[in-house]
N, C-alpha and C positions, 0 to 999 in steps of 0.2 A: 191247624194253621187259623189265623183270620186275616179275612181281609177287609180291606180297606179300601171304598173305594170315594175316590174325590170326582164332585161333578165339578162343572164349568160349563156354563151353556152359553149358546151364541143363537144368531141367527143362520146355523148354518144345522144342516136338517141333518150330521150327521155326529151335530154333538145338541142337540135340543132335550128338551125331557123330556122324549119319549125314547128315544136311544136310550139315555140312561138309564128311565125306567126298565128296557131290554134287559138294559146288560144288569142293574140290580135284581134282578129276578132268575135270570142264565146264575149271578157267581151262585147267588141262596138255594138254590137246589144241591149245593154239598157243602156250604163254607156259612159261616156266620159272617153277618156284613157290618158293618160300621160306614155311616158318610157320611163325608164330612162335606158343605158348599159352602163357602166363603170368598170375597175377592179380595181377602189379607193376609197377605203371605205373613204374616207374625201368628194370625190368628192359626192360619195352618200346622205353625212348626208347632205354637201351641200343644193342638190339639193331637199332632204326630207323637211329640214328646212322653204324651200325658198316656196314649195306648198302646205306645209301644211297651210301657212302664206296666203298662195293667198287664197284658196278656206278655210279659216278660221278654219282650225282642222276635216271640211268635207271630211278627203280622206281614203283611206282603201287600205290596198300594198296587192299585189297580186304579189304572189314571191313563185318560184319553188324550190330554186338552196340554198344551205348548204352553198355557199363560189363565192366569188368576181371572186377571182382568185384558179379554181378549182388545177389548176395542182400546185401549190404553198402551195394550203391552206389560202389564206388569202384573210381576209373579211367575216368573220363570220355574216351570211345575219342575221340570226336569234338574235344573241344578236343584229345585232346594232338596230335591229326594238326594243327588248323587251330595250335597255336601252331610247333609244326616244319614249317610251312610244306610239306608234302610233299603231292600229290596223289592222292585220292582218292577211292573211290565215296562218291553221296548228298552229300548236304547240306552245309551249313555250318554250326558249332557252335550259331549265332546260332539258323538255321531248326530245327535239333535238339531242340531247349531246346524252343522257341515251338510242335513238335510234344507235347513233353512235358506241358508243360503247358496244360488242354485253357483256361480261360481267357484264357491268352494269346494263345493262338489264337482264341480266338472276339471275344476282341478286335480281334486283325486285319481276321478276315471284317469284323466289324462295321465300322472304319475303310474297306471293298472295298465294302461290299455285301454281300460274297455272302451272303446267306440260313439263320441259324441257328436253334437252336429255344433263345431270352429261358433264359436259366440267371441265380445265385447262387453263392456261393464261402462256406462256410462254414471258417472258420479252426480246429484244435484248440481245445479247451474254450472260445469263442463261442457264441455264441445266436444265431440264425437270427431275424429279425423276419417279424411278419406281415402287415407290406407288403410285406415282400419273395415272401410266399406268395403273398399275395392281385394279388399285379401278375401274377404265370401262372397260377397257379390247377390243382387236386390234375385227373388224376393229373400227377406228375413221377416223375422216377430219377434215383437218386445214385450217383455213381460216384467212385471215388478223382480228385484232380485230376492224380496225376503218374505216372497209368499206360496202360499203350496192352495190345494184343492180347485185350480184354477179361479183363483183371483186375477181380477185384474186385468181377464183372457175375454176380448170380444175381436168382432170383425175388422174392428180399427185397428188389434195387436199385428195386420198383416200389410207389412208395405212392401211397394214396390216402386218406388224412389223418395227420395232427400227431402222433398216437403215432407212427405207421411212418415218420414221416418223423428222427422224434426218434432211436429205433431206427437205422436205415438207415444214420442222418450218424455215432452212434456205432462201429455197425461198423468203419466205415473208419476214423477215429478209431483203434482198438484194436486192427485187425488190419494194418493200413496205416502207421500215424504218420505219416500226413497230410492235407492239406486233404479238404473232400466238396465236388465243384458239385454244385450241384444244377440240374436241367437242363426245362423243358417236355418232357412226354414222349410223341412223335404219335405216338397212335392214328386209330385206322380213326372215320370211313368214309376208305375207300378208302387206306389203308394201303397201301406197299409201302415195301421197303428193295432196298437199294442199292449195292452194293462199284465201284468204277470205277481201274483201276490206270491210274497216268503214266505211259510210258518216253519219255523227251526223245531230242533226236536232230534230226537234220534237218525235220523233221516228227514231230509228235505222236504216238505209239500209247496211246488208247485203248483200254482194255478192259476195257467194261459188262457186269457182272452182274445177277440180280438172287438173292433168298436166299429160298426155296422154303421157306417155315417150313410149307405143308399137308405137304410132304412126308416134312418133318422129324419130324412127330409131335406136335410142343408145344405146351402149353397158353397158354402167354404168347410172342407172338411177339419174342424178343428173343434176341440170341447172347451164352449164358454164356459163362465162363470153359471151366465143365466140357463143353460144347456142344464148344468150338476145342478144348481137349486133344488129344478123342476123334476130332477129324475129323469131324466127326458133320452141320455144314454141304453142305447140299444146293442147288445151285445152281442158274437155269434163263438161257436168254440172252435178251436184251432184242432180241425182235424190233420194236417200235413204232421208227420213224422218229423221229419229234418226239418219242417220250421219250430214247432216246439222246440226241436233241440235246440235249436241255436240260438232260437228267445227267452229259455228256460236258460244254457247255458250264459249268455250273457247278465242275465237278472242277479245268478249268483255272483257274478265275478261285479256289478254292483253293486249287490247288498257287502262282499265281502272291503271295494274298495274304500265305502264309508267308514265299516265294521262297524255294523247293523246288528240290531241283538232282538230273538225273536219273531220278531214281523216285520215284511215292508213291502210297498212298492212299486217295481220299476214299470215306468214309462217308455216304450219300447215304437221306436217308425224303422220302417223297412221302406225301399223304392229299387229303383234297375245299379245303385250305387252298394248297396249295401245295406246295414241293420246300427243303428244308431241307437244309446240310451239319450230321452231328453232330461228323465231329471229321475229321481227315487225318493218317492213320499215314504221318510219312517217312522208317520205318526199318521196312518192310512185311516182312512174313515173306515168305521164299524158300527155307522149305523146300518139297521137291518137292510135297507137296500144299495148300500156300499158297493162297491166292483168286488172286496175281497171277499166277505161273505156272500154275497151271490155266488160268486164266480166256485169260494166253498160248495155251497150249497151241492151248483149243477154239475161240478167234477166230480166230487167226493162224495155227493149224496150227506155232508155234513148240518147239520142242523144248525139255528142262530146261538141255544143255546151249549151247543157241543162246540161249537167252534168258540166260543166265549173260555169254556172251560177250559180246553184243549189248552189255551194263548196259558192262562193261569197256572197250568200244572206243568206245561212247559218252563214258564219263568221261573217259579217255586223249584222248579230241580234242577235249574241251572246254578241257584241259588247256594242249596243244600250240597255242590261238586265240591 
C-alpha cells in the first residue's frame, strides 16, 4: 500500500508545517509516502489519478484538512476523494459536511435521541424572534454555524440580554460571512466539560478527558479560539467510572448519529440537569498537542507515531472488507 499525504497548511497549530512533518515522519516508518501540496483542485485530481495508475490502485490517502484553500473555502478535499472513490482517512463527505454544519449535526442528534442544547439559527441579515429566545432563555452562546476548532468563540460569545445577543450575531455575520447558531449555554451549578476522542477498530477506543478550567485560570469557563491557538488547554483524567461510562456512551451515540468513521472528537457538557453533546468534530486536530493525541498518550500510552499508524491501518482495513 502506498500512502498519499495531502498537505494543506493554515495558521492553525494542527495544520502547521510542523504537524504535517510529524505525520509524514510517522507514516514513513511503515509505508512509502508521496506528498501532495497544492491549492488547486484540478492539480490534486491529476496527481491522484497519476499515482493511482502508477501503483495499480493500491493507494491510501491520508488527509486531515477540509479545504485546499482554507481562507477562501475552495477545494473541498473530502468531496474530491469521495468523487474519485479513493480510500482515505476519515468519514464520508456527507458526514464531514454535517460535522461542519452545527445545525445539521444537531438535527441528527435530535433524530437519534442524543441530548444536545436547544438552539436556533439566524441567517445573515435576518431577525431572530422573541419566541425563539424565550423558548430557550438566557444565557445563550453564539457561534459561527460552519466553523470548528473554536473559531469565532470569545468571551463576547456568551450573552445575557437581547442587546448583546444582537451584537454577537452581527459579529458572526461581519467576521465570518455566515449564519450564527444561538445555543443554550450550559452553566453551573455542577458544570463540567469533557472531550471524548473515538478511534474505530475491532473495538472502539474512547479517550475521555475533562477540561480543567480552574487550572487555566480563566474568568469564564469556555474554550475560546485564542486559548486553543495558544495550546493553553489544561486537562484532567476522568476518574469516576459512572461519568466515564456516560460520556463514552454519549460520544458513541453522537458518532453513530452522524455516520462518522475512523475517528472523531465529541465535546460534552454536564450540569445538574444532565449531560449534553455540544458538537462533534469529525476531523479533529491531529497535531502533536491536540486533544486526541494528548489523550491517547495519557490514557493508553500510545505515542504520536503509533496513533498516526493505527488510524491509517484501521482505515485501510475498513476499505479492504
